[in-house]
Structures are given as C-alpha cells and as structure tokens.
C-alpha positions in Angstrom: -8.2 12.4 6.9 -11.6 12.3 5.4 -12.4 11.8 1.7 -13.6 15.0 0.0 -15.9 14.1 -2.8 -17.3 16.5 -5.5 -21.0 17.3 -5.1 -22.9 14.4 -6.5 -19.8 12.1 -6.7 -20.3 8.6 -5.3 -17.9 5.8 -4.3 -18.3 2.7 -6.4 -15.6 0.5 -5.1 -13.1 0.7 -2.0 -10.3 -1.8 -1.9 -7.1 -2.4 0.1 -4.1 -4.0 -1.4 -4.2 -7.8 -1.5 -3.2 -9.5 1.9 -0.8 -11.8 0.1 1.6 -8.9 -0.2 2.2 -9.1 3.4 3.4 -12.7 3.5 7.1 -12.2 2.6 7.4 -9.1 4.8 5.9 -11.0 7.7 8.2 -14.0 7.1 11.2 -11.7 7.0 10.1 -10.0 10.3 9.7 -13.5 11.9 13.2 -14.5 10.7 14.7 -11.2 11.9 13.0 -11.7 15.3 14.5 -15.2 15.6 18.1 -13.9 14.6 17.8 -11.0 17.1 16.6 -13.5 19.8 19.6 -15.8 19.1 22.0 -12.8 19.2 20.5 -11.6 22.4 21.0 -14.9 24.0 24.8 -15.0 22.7 25.3 -11.4 24.1 23.9 -12.2 27.6 27.3 -13.4 28.9 28.9 -10.3 27.4 26.5 -8.1 29.1 27.1 -9.9 32.5 30.8 -9.3 32.1 30.3 -5.7 31.2 28.0 -5.3 34.2 30.7 -6.8 36.6 33.4 -4.7 35.0 31.7 -1.2 34.7 28.6 -1.4 36.7 24.8 -1.8 35.9 24.6 1.6 34.1 26.7 0.6 31.2 25.0 -2.8 30.9 21.6 -1.0 30.8 22.9 1.5 28.2 24.2 -1.3 26.1 20.9 -3.3 26.4 18.9 -0.2 25.4 21.0 0.5 22.3 20.8 -3.2 21.3 17.0 -3.2 21.8 16.6 0.0 19.8 18.8 -1.4 17.0 16.9 -4.7 16.9 13.5 -2.9 16.8 14.7 -0.6 14.0 15.8 -3.5 12.0 12.5 -5.4 12.6 10.6 -2.4 11.6 12.7 -1.7 8.5 12.6 -5.5 7.4 8.9 -6.2 7.8 6.6 -4.1 9.8 7.0 -1.0 7.5 5.3 -3.0 4.8 2.4 -3.9 7.2 1.9 -0.1 8.0 1.9 0.7 4.3 -0.6 -1.9 3.6 -2.8 -0.7 6.4 -2.7 2.9 5.2 -3.2 2.2 1.4 -6.8 2.4 -0.1 -7.8 2.2 -3.8 -11.0 4.2 -4.4 -13.1 4.1 -7.6 -15.7 6.8 -7.7 -18.1 7.6 -10.6 -15.8 10.4 -11.6 -12.2 9.4 -10.6 -9.8 6.8 -9.4 -8.2 7.8 -6.1 -5.0 6.2 -4.6 -4.5 7.1 -1.0 -1.5 6.0 1.1 0.3 7.1 4.4 -0.4 7.3 8.0 1.3 10.5 9.1 1.8 12.3 5.9 -1.1 11.3 3.7 -0.5 11.1 -0.1 -3.6 11.1 -2.3 -3.4 10.8 -6.2 -6.5 11.2 -8.2 -7.1 10.5 -12.0 -10.3 11.6 -13.8 -11.9 8.6 -15.4 -12.3 10.2 -18.8 -8.5 10.7 -19.1 -7.9 6.8 -18.7 -8.1 5.1 -22.0 -6.5 1.7 -21.4 -6.4 -0.7 -18.3 -4.2 -3.8 -18.4 -3.8 -6.5 -15.8 -0.4 -8.1 -15.0 -0.6 -11.2 -12.9 2.7 -12.7 -11.8 2.7 -16.3 -10.9 2.7 -15.6 -7.1 -0.6 -13.6 -7.5 -2.6 -16.0 -9.6 -3.9 -18.1 -6.7 -5.4 -15.1 -5.0 -6.8 -13.5 -8.3 -4.9 -10.5 -7.5 -2.7 -8.5 -9.7 -1.2 -5.2 -10.9 -3.4 -2.9 -12.9 -1.6 -0.7 -15.4 -3.4 2.4 -16.5 -2.5 4.5 -19.6 -3.8 8.0 -19.5 -3.8 11.1 -21.7 -0.6 11.9 -23.5 0.6 8.2 -23.0 1.7 8.4 -19.5 1.2 5.3 -17.4 0.8 4.4 -13.7 0.3 1.2 -12.0 -1.8 0.1 -9.0 -0.2 -3.0 -7.3 -1.7 -5.9 -5.4 -5.2 -5.2 -6.4 -7.5 -7.9 -4.9 -9.7 -9.7 -7.4 -8.0 -7.8 -10.2 -10.3 -8.9 -13.1 -13.3 -7.6 -11.2 -11.8 -4.4 -10.2 -10.7 -3.9 -13.9 -14.3 -4.6 -15.1 -15.6 -2.0 -12.6 -13.1 0.6 -13.7 -13.9 0.1 -17.4 -17.7 0.3 -16.7 -17.1 3.4 -14.6 -15.0 5.0 -17.4 -17.6 4.3 -20.1 -20.3 5.9 -17.9 -18.2 8.9 -17.0 -17.3 9.4 -20.7 -20.9 9.3 -21.6 -21.8 11.9 -19.0 -19.0 14.2 -20.0 -19.3 13.9 -23.7 -23.1 14.1 -23.9 -23.8 17.8 -23.9 -27.5 18.6 -24.5 -28.0 21.0 -27.3 -29.9 24.1 -26.7 -32.2 25.4 -29.7 -31.2 29.0 -30.5 -34.0 30.6 -32.5 
C-alpha cells in the first residue's frame, strides 16, 4: 500500500521500531523450537508403535497434526512479533505523524502536527543502551497515545518538536489582506 501525501507534503523522517524489541520474541521462539524438537524425539517411539498398530496413514496424520500445532505455537510465541516489526513504520511529515502497521490488513493512524502539544520520552532500563524509547504524545482535548520502541528516541522527539513548531507557524500565520 502506497503512502498518500497531501499536495506539497513531504516526509521528514521514516523509522521502524527498534530492533531490540525482537530480542525476547526470538529467544522465546528459539526456546520453543528446542522444546518442540525434544518432544518430537520423545514422540518418535510412539509414532513407530502407532504405525505398526494402525498403518502408516494414522502415523502420517498424527505427524501432520503435531507439526501444525508446533508451527502454530512457534508463530504465536515469537514469529508474530517479527512480522509486526517488519510491517510497522513511523513516518513524520511536515504536516502530520503517521503510524502504519499490518501486513494483510493495513492500519494507518495519522495525527496533524498542530494538534500535538506535548511529547514525552519514556526510556525503560532495557532500552537505555540502544537510545530507544517510547514517545508519549498529548493531543487536543488531553487525549494521549504512545509510539513504542522508537529508535534514537531523543533525536526523533527533537525532529517531531521542530516539525510541530514549523507546522504551527504555517497554519497560524495567515497573511492579512488590505480591504480598502
């Protein structure tokens, strides 16, 4: 899906969530793979006895079911987060902040920059080494939203604040016409 910008709107910054957010999902996926491999090796004698008792069709069916369940668990535990990471993009244009996510069903949220009046950084201990963090935005009527795992969060925040200031100047500066 292509990004549709307004006439004259330009992208200032395009970021993907920080790669550190993939560490624990990949560790979990690896651990699940090891556990599934161990279970498969323990089930091998069971499958051999099922094959001799009922024939190879039952054994193949049981193997297929176990493989499908194992792949589903592997996806649910770790790979789902990798796909989310691959499909998430944070875009800052000179008019708005755009959050895009999703591979099949794309979700796109957009906030006009003049509506944002506060940007805070939250940096938990595990994100400090990579300078990533969570940006919390306060917008009109006091509502808030967060952008998680932003790489180099202080620089991203500075770019957002600069873009907000320029957008507010453009939107609030209305040239007066002399009416004679």
